[in-house]
C-alpha positions as CSV (number, residue, x, y, z in Angstrom):
1,M,68.7,116.7,112.2
2,T,65.5,116.8,114.4
3,V,63.7,120.3,114.3
4,N,61.1,121.6,116.4
5,Y,59.5,124.9,116.5
6,E,57.6,126.3,119.6
7,K,55.7,129.4,119.4
8,T,55.7,132.0,122.1
9,S,53.7,134.7,120.6
10,T,52.4,135.5,117.0
11,N,55.8,136.1,115.6
12,E,58.2,134.9,118.1
13,G,59.2,131.4,119.3
14,V,62.1,129.1,120.1
15,L,63.4,126.9,117.6
16,H,64.8,123.5,119.1
17,F,67.1,121.6,116.7
18,T,69.8,118.8,117.1
19,I,73.4,118.6,116.0
20,A,74.7,115.1,114.9
21,H,77.1,113.6,117.5
22,E,79.7,112.9,114.8
23,D,79.7,116.5,113.6
24,A,80.0,117.7,117.1
25,V,83.1,115.6,117.7
26,K,84.7,117.0,114.2
27,A,83.9,120.4,115.6
28,M,85.6,119.7,118.9
29,Q,88.7,118.2,117.0
30,Q,88.7,121.6,114.9
31,A,88.2,123.6,117.9
32,Y,91.4,121.8,119.7
33,K,93.5,122.2,116.5
34,R,93.0,126.0,117.1
35,I,94.5,126.1,120.5
36,Q,96.8,123.1,120.3
37,K,99.8,125.3,119.9
38,D,99.3,127.1,123.1
39,V,98.4,123.8,125.1
40,S,101.1,122.7,127.8
41,I,100.9,119.8,130.2
42,P,103.7,118.7,132.4
43,G,105.8,116.0,130.6
44,F,104.9,117.2,127.3
45,R,106.4,119.7,125.2
46,K,104.2,122.8,124.4
47,G,102.1,122.3,121.4
48,K,102.5,118.6,121.4
49,V,99.7,117.4,123.5
50,N,97.1,115.5,121.5
51,Y,93.5,115.6,121.4
52,K,92.9,112.5,123.5
53,M,95.3,113.3,126.1
54,F,93.7,116.9,126.3
55,T,90.1,115.7,126.7
56,Q,91.4,113.3,129.4
57,M,93.0,116.0,131.3
58,Y,90.3,118.7,130.7
59,G,87.2,117.0,129.6
60,E,85.3,117.5,126.4
61,A,83.3,120.2,127.9
62,S,86.1,122.6,127.7
63,L,85.8,122.6,124.1
64,Y,81.8,122.9,123.8
65,E,81.7,126.6,123.5
66,D,84.3,126.8,120.7
67,A,82.8,123.7,118.8
68,L,79.5,125.3,118.8
69,N,80.7,128.6,117.6
70,I,82.1,126.4,114.7
71,L,79.0,124.6,114.0
72,L,76.1,127.1,114.2
73,P,76.8,129.1,111.2
74,S,76.1,126.1,109.2
75,E,73.6,124.1,111.3
76,Y,71.3,127.0,112.3
77,P,70.3,127.9,108.9
78,K,69.5,124.3,107.9
79,A,67.3,124.2,111.1
80,V,65.4,127.2,109.9
81,E,65.2,126.1,106.2
82,E,63.8,122.7,107.6
83,A,61.2,124.6,110.0
84,G,60.1,126.7,107.1
85,L,60.6,129.8,109.0
86,D,61.5,133.5,107.7
87,V,63.5,134.6,110.5
88,V,64.1,138.6,110.7
89,T,66.6,139.2,113.5
90,Q,69.7,137.8,114.9
91,P,68.8,134.7,117.1
92,Q,69.6,134.1,120.8
93,F,71.3,130.8,121.1
94,D,71.2,128.5,124.2
95,V,72.1,124.7,124.8
96,D,69.2,122.3,125.8
97,S,71.4,119.4,126.2
98,I,75.0,118.2,125.5
99,E,75.8,114.6,126.6
100,K,78.6,112.5,125.7
101,G,78.2,110.1,122.8
102,K,74.6,111.6,122.1
103,D,73.4,114.2,119.5
104,W,73.6,117.9,120.8
105,E,70.4,119.6,121.5
106,V,70.4,123.5,120.8
107,Q,67.6,126.2,120.9
108,A,67.4,129.7,119.2
109,K,65.1,132.4,120.2
110,V,63.9,133.8,117.1
111,A,61.5,136.4,115.6
112,T,59.8,135.6,112.4
113,K,58.4,137.9,109.6
114,P,55.0,139.1,110.3
115,A,52.1,138.6,107.8
116,V,51.4,141.8,105.7
117,K,48.2,142.5,104.1
118,L,48.5,145.5,101.8
119,G,45.7,148.0,101.6
120,Q,45.6,150.8,99.0
121,F,49.0,151.9,98.0
122,K,48.4,153.1,94.3
123,D,46.5,156.3,93.2
124,L,46.7,157.8,96.8
125,E,45.5,161.2,97.1
126,V,48.0,163.6,98.8
127,S,48.0,167.4,99.8
128,K,48.9,169.9,97.1
129,Q,52.3,171.0,97.6
130,D,53.3,174.9,97.3
131,R,55.7,175.0,94.4
132,E,55.5,178.6,93.2
133,V,58.4,180.9,93.8
134,T,57.4,184.4,94.7
135,D,59.0,187.7,93.9
136,E,59.6,188.5,97.6
137,E,61.5,185.1,97.9
138,V,63.9,185.9,95.1
139,D,64.5,189.6,96.7
140,Q,65.3,187.8,99.8
141,R,67.8,185.7,98.2
142,L,69.2,189.0,96.5
143,A,69.4,190.6,99.8
144,A,71.2,187.9,101.5
145,A,73.8,188.2,98.8
146,Q,73.8,191.9,99.3
147,N,74.4,191.3,103.0
148,K,77.3,189.0,102.4
149,L,79.2,191.7,100.2
150,S,78.4,194.4,102.6
151,E,81.2,196.3,104.5
152,L,81.3,198.0,107.8
153,V,82.4,201.6,107.5
154,L,83.0,204.2,110.5
155,K,80.4,206.8,110.9
156,E,80.3,209.9,113.0
157,G,76.6,210.2,114.0
158,P,74.7,208.4,116.7
159,A,74.3,204.5,116.6
160,E,71.1,203.1,115.0
161,K,69.5,199.6,114.9
162,G,71.7,197.6,112.6
163,D,74.8,199.5,113.2
164,T,78.0,197.7,114.8
165,V,79.5,199.2,118.0
166,V,83.1,198.5,119.3
167,I,82.7,198.6,123.1
168,D,84.4,197.9,126.5
169,F,81.9,196.9,129.2
170,E,82.1,195.6,132.6
171,G,79.1,194.2,134.5
172,F,78.2,195.0,138.3
173,K,75.7,193.4,140.8
174,D,75.1,195.1,143.8
175,G,78.0,197.4,143.2
176,E,80.3,194.6,142.8
177,A,81.9,193.4,139.4
178,F,80.9,189.8,138.5
179,E,83.1,187.2,136.9
180,G,82.4,186.8,133.2
181,G,80.9,190.3,132.8
182,A,83.8,192.3,131.2
183,G,84.9,192.5,127.7
184,Q,87.2,194.6,125.7
185,N,86.9,196.0,122.0
186,H,84.1,193.6,121.4
187,S,82.0,194.3,118.2
188,L,78.3,194.1,118.9
189,E,75.8,194.7,116.2
190,L,72.6,196.5,117.6
191,G,69.4,194.5,116.9
192,S,71.1,191.0,116.7
193,D,69.7,190.0,120.2
194,S,73.2,188.3,121.1
195,F,73.4,190.3,124.3
196,I,71.1,190.3,127.5
197,P,67.6,191.4,126.6
198,G,67.4,195.2,126.6
199,F,71.4,195.6,126.5
200,E,71.5,196.6,122.8
201,D,68.6,198.9,122.9
202,Q,70.3,201.1,125.3
203,L,73.1,201.8,123.1
204,I,71.1,203.0,120.3
205,G,71.9,206.9,120.1
206,A,75.3,206.3,121.4
207,K,78.3,208.2,119.7
208,E,82.0,207.3,119.6
209,D,83.8,207.9,122.9
210,D,80.4,207.9,124.8
211,E,80.2,206.3,128.3
212,V,76.8,204.5,128.8
213,E,75.4,203.0,131.9
214,V,73.2,200.0,130.9
215,K,70.7,198.5,133.3
216,V,69.6,194.8,132.7
217,T,67.7,192.1,134.2
218,F,69.1,188.9,133.5
219,P,66.5,186.1,132.4
220,E,65.3,183.8,134.9
221,D,66.7,180.7,133.1
222,Y,70.2,182.4,132.6
223,Q,72.9,179.7,132.6
224,A,74.8,181.4,135.7
225,E,72.5,180.6,138.5
226,D,73.9,183.4,140.8
227,L,72.7,186.0,138.0
228,A,69.6,184.3,136.7
229,G,66.7,187.0,137.4
230,Q,69.1,189.3,138.9
231,D,69.3,193.0,138.2
232,A,72.9,194.2,137.0
233,I,74.6,197.4,135.6
234,F,77.0,197.5,132.9
235,K,79.4,200.4,132.4
236,V,79.9,200.7,128.7
237,T,82.4,202.8,126.6
238,V,81.8,203.1,123.0
239,H,84.9,203.2,121.0
240,E,83.5,203.3,117.3
241,V,80.3,203.1,115.5
242,K,80.1,201.5,112.3
243,A,77.3,201.4,109.7
244,K,77.0,198.6,107.1
245,E,77.5,199.7,103.7
246,V,75.4,197.5,101.3
247,P,76.4,197.4,97.5
248,E,73.9,198.5,95.1
249,L,71.9,196.0,93.2
250,D,73.2,196.6,89.7
251,D,75.2,194.6,87.1
252,E,78.5,195.2,88.7
253,F,77.0,193.5,92.2
254,A,75.7,190.7,89.9
255,K,79.3,190.0,88.4
256,D,81.0,190.2,92.0
257,V,78.4,187.7,93.4
258,D,78.5,185.1,90.4
259,E,81.2,185.0,87.7
260,E,78.9,183.2,85.4
261,V,76.4,186.0,85.0
262,D,77.0,189.5,83.5
263,T,73.9,191.4,84.4
264,L,71.5,191.6,87.4
265,D,68.7,190.3,85.5
266,E,70.7,187.2,84.7
267,L,71.4,186.8,88.3
268,T,67.9,187.2,89.4
269,A,66.7,184.5,86.7
270,K,69.5,182.2,87.9
271,Y,68.3,182.6,91.7
272,R,64.6,182.1,90.5
273,K,65.7,178.9,88.8
274,E,67.6,177.6,91.9
275,L,64.6,178.4,94.2
276,E,62.2,176.5,92.0
277,E,64.4,173.5,91.8
278,A,64.8,173.5,95.4
279,K,61.1,174.2,96.1
280,N,59.9,171.4,93.6
281,K,62.6,169.0,95.3
282,Q,61.1,169.8,98.5
283,A,57.5,169.5,97.5
284,D,58.4,166.0,95.7
285,E,59.8,164.8,99.0
286,A,56.9,166.0,101.1
287,M,54.5,164.4,98.5
288,E,56.3,161.1,98.8
289,E,56.6,161.1,102.4
290,E,52.8,161.6,102.8
291,A,52.1,159.0,100.1
292,L,54.2,156.4,101.9
293,R,52.7,157.2,105.2
294,Q,49.3,156.5,103.9
295,A,50.3,153.3,102.1
296,V,51.6,152.2,105.7
297,E,48.5,153.3,107.5
298,N,46.2,151.3,105.0
299,A,48.1,148.0,105.4
300,E,47.6,145.6,108.3
301,I,50.7,144.0,109.9
302,D,50.1,141.2,112.2
303,D,52.0,141.6,115.5
304,L,55.2,143.6,115.0
305,P,58.1,141.7,116.7
306,H,60.0,143.8,119.2
307,A,63.3,142.1,118.1
308,M,62.7,143.9,114.8
309,V,62.2,147.3,116.3
310,H,65.2,146.6,118.4
311,E,67.3,145.7,115.6
312,E,66.4,148.7,113.4
313,V,67.3,151.1,116.1
314,H,70.8,149.6,116.4
315,R,71.3,149.4,112.7
316,Q,70.3,153.1,112.4
317,M,72.8,153.9,115.3
318,D,75.6,152.0,113.7
319,H,75.0,153.7,110.3
320,Y,75.2,157.2,111.9
321,L,78.2,156.5,114.0
322,N,80.0,155.1,110.7
323,E,79.1,158.2,109.0
324,M,80.8,160.1,111.8
325,Q,83.8,158.0,111.8
326,R,84.1,158.7,107.9
327,Q,84.5,162.4,109.0
328,G,87.1,161.5,111.4
329,I,84.8,161.7,114.5
330,S,84.9,158.4,116.8
331,P,82.0,157.6,118.9
332,E,83.6,158.4,122.1
333,L,84.6,162.0,120.5
334,Y,81.0,162.4,119.2
335,Y,79.5,161.7,122.6
336,Q,82.1,164.3,124.0
337,I,81.4,166.9,121.6
338,T,77.6,166.7,122.0
339,G,77.3,165.8,125.6
340,T,75.3,162.9,125.0
341,S,75.7,159.1,125.6
342,E,74.9,155.9,123.8
343,A,71.5,155.7,125.8
344,D,70.8,159.1,124.5
345,L,71.4,158.1,120.9
346,H,69.5,155.1,121.5
347,K,66.4,156.9,122.6
348,Q,66.7,159.5,119.6
349,F,66.7,156.4,117.0
350,E,63.7,154.8,119.1
351,E,61.6,157.5,117.8
352,D,59.5,156.2,114.8
353,A,61.7,153.0,114.6
354,D,58.4,150.9,114.4
355,V,57.3,153.1,111.5
356,R,60.4,152.5,109.7
357,V,60.2,148.8,110.1
358,K,56.6,148.6,109.0
359,T,57.6,150.7,105.9
360,N,60.3,148.2,105.0
361,L,57.9,145.4,105.5
362,I,55.3,146.9,103.3
363,L,57.9,147.8,100.5
364,E,59.0,144.1,100.5
365,Q,55.6,142.9,100.3
366,I,54.8,145.2,97.3
367,V,57.9,143.8,95.7
368,K,56.8,140.3,96.1
369,D,53.2,141.1,95.0
370,E,54.2,143.3,92.0
371,E,57.1,140.9,91.0
372,I,59.6,143.6,91.0
373,E,62.9,142.6,90.0
374,A,66.3,144.4,89.5
375,S,68.2,144.0,86.3
376,D,71.8,143.6,85.9
377,E,71.8,147.0,84.2
378,D,70.1,148.4,87.5
379,V,72.6,146.9,89.6
380,E,75.5,148.4,87.5
381,N,74.1,151.7,87.5
382,E,73.4,151.5,91.1
383,I,77.3,150.4,91.7
384,Q,78.6,153.4,89.6
385,S,76.3,155.9,91.5
386,L,77.6,154.6,95.0
387,A,81.2,154.8,93.5
388,D,80.6,158.4,92.4
389,N,79.0,159.5,95.8
390,Y,81.8,157.9,97.9
391,N,84.8,158.6,95.5
392,M,85.6,155.0,95.1
393,D,86.2,152.7,92.3
394,A,83.3,150.4,91.1
395,D,85.1,147.2,91.9
396,Q,85.8,148.6,95.5
397,V,82.0,148.9,95.9
398,R,81.4,145.4,94.6
399,N,83.8,144.1,97.3
400,I,81.9,145.8,99.8
401,I,78.3,145.2,98.8
402,T,77.1,141.9,97.4
403,E,74.9,141.7,94.3
404,D,72.0,140.4,96.3
405,M,72.1,143.2,98.8
406,L,72.1,145.6,95.9
407,K,69.2,143.9,94.1
408,N,67.2,144.0,97.3
409,D,67.8,147.7,97.8
410,I,66.9,148.6,94.1
411,A,63.7,146.6,94.3
412,L,62.6,148.4,97.3
413,K,63.3,151.7,95.7
414,K,61.1,150.6,92.7
415,A,58.3,149.4,95.2
416,M,58.5,153.1,96.6
417,E,58.2,154.5,93.1
418,V,55.1,152.6,92.6
419,I,53.5,154.2,95.4
420,T,54.8,157.9,94.8
421,E,54.6,158.1,91.1
422,S,50.9,157.1,91.2
423,A,50.0,159.5,94.1
424,K,48.0,162.5,92.9
425,E,48.3,165.9,94.5
426,V,44.7,167.3,95.5
């Protein structure tokens, strides 16, 4: 094999390599065996045409593409190794020359791993995070639980903000009823801002069986263009006024909310603990994100290849769409539901794709410089964790993910820990 690498930029180039003629002939014969049963030539039974007769009739060139597909998975890695390249993207193959009786000459456009020079990545100073849970936050959590258990009860007096009215309504513009402007027995919480601005305020004070004329102006950006910015009148009939009955904050309420507690004090303590855990987790994640960002900014990366960023975008898209399919949503259905396209999703994952690539390169360099390795125990723990998360058997995980892939992922996580665990909040 003859190999020659031609640089086209700092981390991109064209790898030229040859494939021995005898290997090419074997590959063409192998390619023909795959199609022989379907070959038919007048005077021969289908499937009984030999290789020599086929090439005389159709020429060897008819087998070149299939033969290349057989050869490249083994020949290309040999060429990469001989050239001493660290290739980081899928190659784009092309043929330089194929002549009968001669070695085949092939080229592959490749991107190589950029040189990474680490800056400071240990003992980084990050912003101090708020981890304190206030009494007000606990009260808000209790109030949310109260609201969840609240009930709507009929009231005789006038409607107040926070009450719910059951109404019939019909809208008119210039004295004519307009499409989509009517409803019957509609429950509307006053103050929810779910109707046109100003509509709900004009029902405050209304009582059961009242008829109210509500005057509104539709917003300029209203979805129905013929109504946007227009004045309208709604004729409203109030059938019922309901007030929200909120349970008392007492021990009985606590037991109704959570069967694991017996008193309001226990529920309050449980909510505080849950809020503290959530806030600490959020603070840890924010601290880790800032430390990692600093480590990336402190490093120097020599000319990031565009092909690496492109592959990262498609890797993220594939992962996202696979997760959707696990939930029973095909890509076609996803685009239909969201009103987006593949191009929209591509654009979404383009944001910060270069940062994600740089981050991964830096973590890989830390793994190398710090001589980080994943032990057999680490691998087994990771397999069990994945099995638990995806409700699979450990053997199923082993069949899907290779040990090398797991070790690489674990090593990158350990590199991340080198950065984050040494970071200090200031």
